[in-house]
C-alpha positions in Angstrom: 11.8 30.2 -112.5 10.1 27.9 -115.0 6.3 27.8 -114.6 3.4 26.2 -116.5 0.0 27.7 -117.1 -2.5 24.8 -117.0 -6.2 24.2 -116.5 -8.5 21.4 -115.5 -11.9 21.9 -117.1 -11.3 25.6 -117.2 -10.2 25.9 -113.6 -6.8 27.4 -114.2 -3.5 27.2 -112.3 0.1 28.3 -112.3 2.3 25.3 -111.7 5.7 25.7 -110.1 8.3 23.0 -109.6 9.7 22.8 -106.1 8.5 23.7 -102.6 6.8 27.0 -101.6 9.1 29.7 -100.3 9.3 30.1 -96.6 8.9 33.1 -94.3 5.5 34.3 -95.6 7.0 34.8 -99.1 4.7 32.0 -100.4 1.6 34.1 -100.0 3.2 37.1 -101.7 4.4 34.9 -104.6 1.1 33.2 -105.0 -0.8 36.5 -105.2 1.7 37.9 -107.7 1.5 34.9 -110.0 -2.3 34.6 -109.7 -3.0 38.3 -110.5 -4.8 38.4 -113.8 -3.7 41.9 -114.6 -0.1 42.1 -113.3 0.9 38.4 -113.2 0.1 35.2 -115.1 -3.4 34.9 -113.8 -5.0 31.9 -112.2 -7.6 30.5 -109.8 -4.7 28.9 -107.9 -1.0 28.1 -107.7 0.5 24.6 -107.3 4.0 23.8 -106.1 5.1 20.3 -107.0 7.7 18.6 -104.9 9.2 15.4 -106.2 9.5 12.8 -103.5 10.5 9.6 -105.4 12.8 9.1 -108.4 11.1 5.8 -109.4 7.6 6.8 -110.4 7.3 3.9 -112.9 7.2 1.2 -110.3 3.4 1.1 -110.1 1.2 -1.3 -112.1 -1.8 0.3 -113.8 -4.8 0.4 -111.5 -8.3 -0.2 -112.9 -11.8 0.4 -111.6 -11.8 -2.7 -109.4 -9.1 -1.2 -107.2 -9.9 -0.4 -103.6 -8.2 1.5 -100.7 -6.3 -1.7 -100.0 -4.5 -0.9 -103.3 -4.4 2.8 -102.7 -3.1 2.9 -99.2 -0.4 0.2 -98.8 1.8 1.5 -96.0 5.0 0.3 -97.7 4.5 2.6 -100.7 5.2 6.3 -100.2 4.0 9.2 -102.2 5.9 10.1 -105.4 4.8 13.7 -105.5 3.6 16.3 -103.0 1.2 19.0 -104.2 1.1 22.2 -102.2 -2.0 24.1 -103.3 -2.9 27.7 -102.8 -6.0 29.7 -103.8 -5.4 32.9 -105.6 -5.7 34.9 -102.4 -2.7 33.1 -100.9 -4.7 30.8 -98.6 -4.1 27.1 -98.5 -6.7 24.5 -99.4 -6.8 20.8 -98.4 -7.7 19.4 -101.8 -8.0 20.5 -105.4 -8.8 17.7 -107.8 -8.7 19.8 -110.9 -5.2 20.9 -109.7 -4.2 17.4 -109.0 -5.0 16.3 -112.5 -2.8 19.2 -113.8 -0.1 18.2 -111.3 -0.1 14.6 -112.7 0.2 15.9 -116.3 3.0 18.3 -115.4 4.9 15.5 -113.6 4.7 13.4 -116.8 5.9 16.4 -118.9 8.9 16.9 -116.5 9.9 13.3 -116.9 9.0 12.4 -113.3 6.5 9.8 -114.3 5.4 7.4 -117.1 1.8 8.1 -116.3 1.1 6.4 -112.9 1.9 8.2 -109.7 0.8 8.8 -106.1 0.3 12.4 -105.1 0.3 13.5 -101.5 -2.1 16.4 -100.7 -3.0 18.1 -97.5 -6.1 16.0 -97.4 -5.1 12.5 -98.5 -3.0 10.4 -100.8 -4.3 10.2 -104.4 -3.5 7.8 -107.2 -3.3 9.4 -110.6 -3.3 7.7 -114.0 -2.6 9.9 -117.1 -3.7 9.3 -120.6 -2.1 12.0 -122.7 -1.7 13.4 -126.2 0.9 16.1 -126.2 -0.3 18.9 -123.8 -3.8 17.6 -123.4 -4.7 14.7 -121.1 -7.5 12.7 -119.6 -6.5 12.0 -115.9 -8.2 9.6 -113.5 -7.8 10.0 -109.8 -8.5 7.6 -106.9 -9.1 9.0 -103.4 -10.6 7.8 -100.2 -14.2 8.2 -99.3 -14.5 10.9 -96.5 -15.1 9.5 -93.0 -17.9 11.9 -92.3 -21.2 11.3 -94.1 -23.0 14.2 -95.9 -25.1 16.2 -93.4 -28.5 17.4 -94.6 -29.2 21.0 -93.6 -32.3 23.2 -93.7 -31.4 26.3 -95.8 -32.4 29.8 -94.8 -35.7 31.2 -96.1 -35.7 32.9 -99.5 -33.0 30.7 -100.9 -33.2 28.5 -104.0 -34.1 25.3 -102.2 -35.4 24.1 -98.8 -32.3 22.1 -97.9 -28.7 21.3 -98.9 -25.9 19.0 -97.9 -22.7 19.9 -96.0 -19.9 17.7 -97.3 -16.2 17.7 -96.4 -13.8 16.5 -99.0 -10.6 18.1 -97.7 -12.4 21.4 -97.7 -16.0 22.2 -96.7 -18.7 22.2 -99.4 -22.4 23.0 -99.5 -24.3 21.2 -102.2 -27.8 22.3 -103.2 -30.0 20.5 -105.7 -31.9 23.2 -107.7 -34.2 23.8 -110.6 -32.5 24.7 -113.9 -33.8 28.3 -113.8 -31.9 29.2 -110.7 -28.6 28.8 -112.6 -29.3 32.1 -114.4 -28.5 34.2 -111.3 -26.0 31.8 -109.8 -23.5 34.1 -108.2 -26.2 36.3 -106.5 -27.9 33.2 -105.1 -24.7 31.4 -104.0 -22.8 34.3 -102.4 -24.9 34.5 -99.2 -24.7 30.7 -98.8 -20.9 30.8 -99.1 -20.6 32.3 -95.6 -23.7 30.7 -94.2 -22.2 27.4 -93.1 -18.8 25.7 -92.6 -16.8 24.1 -89.8 -15.0 27.4 -89.1 -15.2 31.1 -89.9 -13.9 30.5 -93.4 -17.3 29.3 -94.7 -17.9 26.8 -97.5 -17.6 26.4 -101.3 -21.1 26.4 -102.7 -22.4 24.2 -105.6 -25.8 24.1 -107.3 -26.6 20.9 -109.2 -29.6 19.9 -111.3 -30.5 17.0 -113.5 -30.2 17.5 -117.2 -31.2 14.3 -119.0 -28.4 11.7 -118.7 -26.1 14.0 -116.7 -26.0 16.7 -114.0 -25.1 20.3 -114.5 -23.0 21.9 -111.7 -22.1 25.5 -110.9 -19.4 26.3 -108.3 -18.7 29.3 -106.1 -15.3 28.9 -104.5 -14.0 30.5 -101.3 -10.5 32.0 -101.6 -11.5 33.1 -105.2 -14.8 34.6 -104.0 -16.6 34.0 -107.2 -17.7 31.4 -109.7 -15.0 29.2 -111.2 -15.3 27.2 -114.4 -15.1 24.0 -112.5 -14.4 22.5 -109.1 -13.3 18.9 -109.0 -13.7 18.3 -105.2 -17.1 20.0 -105.6 -18.1 17.4 -108.2 -17.1 14.7 -105.6 -19.1 16.5 -102.9 -22.1 16.6 -105.3 -22.1 12.9 -105.9 -21.7 12.2 -102.2 -24.7 14.4 -101.5 -26.8 13.0 -104.3 -25.9 9.4 -103.2 -27.3 10.3 -99.7 -30.8 10.4 -101.3 -30.3 7.0 -103.0 -29.3 8.4 -106.4 -27.0 6.3 -108.6 -23.4 6.0 -107.3 -22.0 7.4 -110.6 -22.5 10.8 -112.1 -21.4 12.7 -115.2 -21.3 16.4 -114.2 -21.1 19.2 -116.8 -19.2 22.1 -115.4 -19.7 25.8 -116.2 -16.8 25.5 -118.8 -18.8 22.8 -120.6 -16.3 20.1 -119.8 -17.6 16.8 -118.4 -16.3 15.3 -115.2 -17.1 11.7 -114.2 -17.3 10.7 -110.6 -17.8 7.1 -109.3 -18.4 6.0 -105.7 -17.8 2.6 -104.3 -17.7 1.4 -100.7 -14.2 2.6 -99.9 -12.9 4.6 -102.9 -13.9 7.5 -105.1 -12.8 7.8 -108.7 -12.8 11.1 -110.6 -11.9 11.5 -114.3 -11.5 14.7 -116.2 -9.4 16.8 -118.5 -6.0 18.5 -117.9 -4.4 20.9 -120.3 -1.0 22.6 -120.4 -1.6 26.0 -122.1 2.1 27.2 -122.1 5.3 27.2 -120.1 7.5 30.3 -119.6 10.2 31.7 -117.3 8.9 34.0 -114.6 11.4 36.7 -113.4 9.3 38.1 -110.6 7.9 41.1 -112.5 6.5 39.2 -115.5 7.2 36.5 -118.0 10.2 36.3 -120.3 
């Protein structure tokens, strides 16, 4: 099968055209593809299902668009993204992956650059500006119904409080001092299991102000370690910071060094960041060919 190795701000994925295999074989395939020693290697695997042959019907959306534009009931999704973490578990939303999905749809000839992507969490609108295998992709998504919830953190942690935010998956956002980033994984790992709506815990993000932007580090469940970037974590960070009357726009520098821009309005979130296709190859089940 034809696959693409892609990344969004260093958060890397194997992208497969079609629906996931049934009968539990999806988990086996995902783990095989994501294995960094015996497979292709990735933080996650995306299956892209084409739903609409007329992806060029959309007019370009700009920053004035609202959910009235995004959620018109007479417009169906053009593409469905099935997302898996590297351990084979499903996730509700991956915005770095969604940017890669949009670029891949363009490469496959499914789109002229504007499309609606259905995820487990919500319908997204994607707008791709591309140069060959590198793109800048802008996503629109709905603001979560539940507001961020401020929590007192356990003693001996990096801060006194954090915010629980749900953006398709649970996140814990903690504003910290710059020095705490030096030992990030050791500080974040206990918090990963500390809170969450179920036994699966939360993704954990530390953010701190660095001049005209924010620095963010992300520890993701299902990967069980730090990733180079987490798009939905950037959205969660802005929602948490906005809870304390910070500006409703943030530029966040991820661990990869890439910048992700997130903007919050009354009814819509916008996220913009990079997407890159590293290579395409045929996968035969044992390796690439």
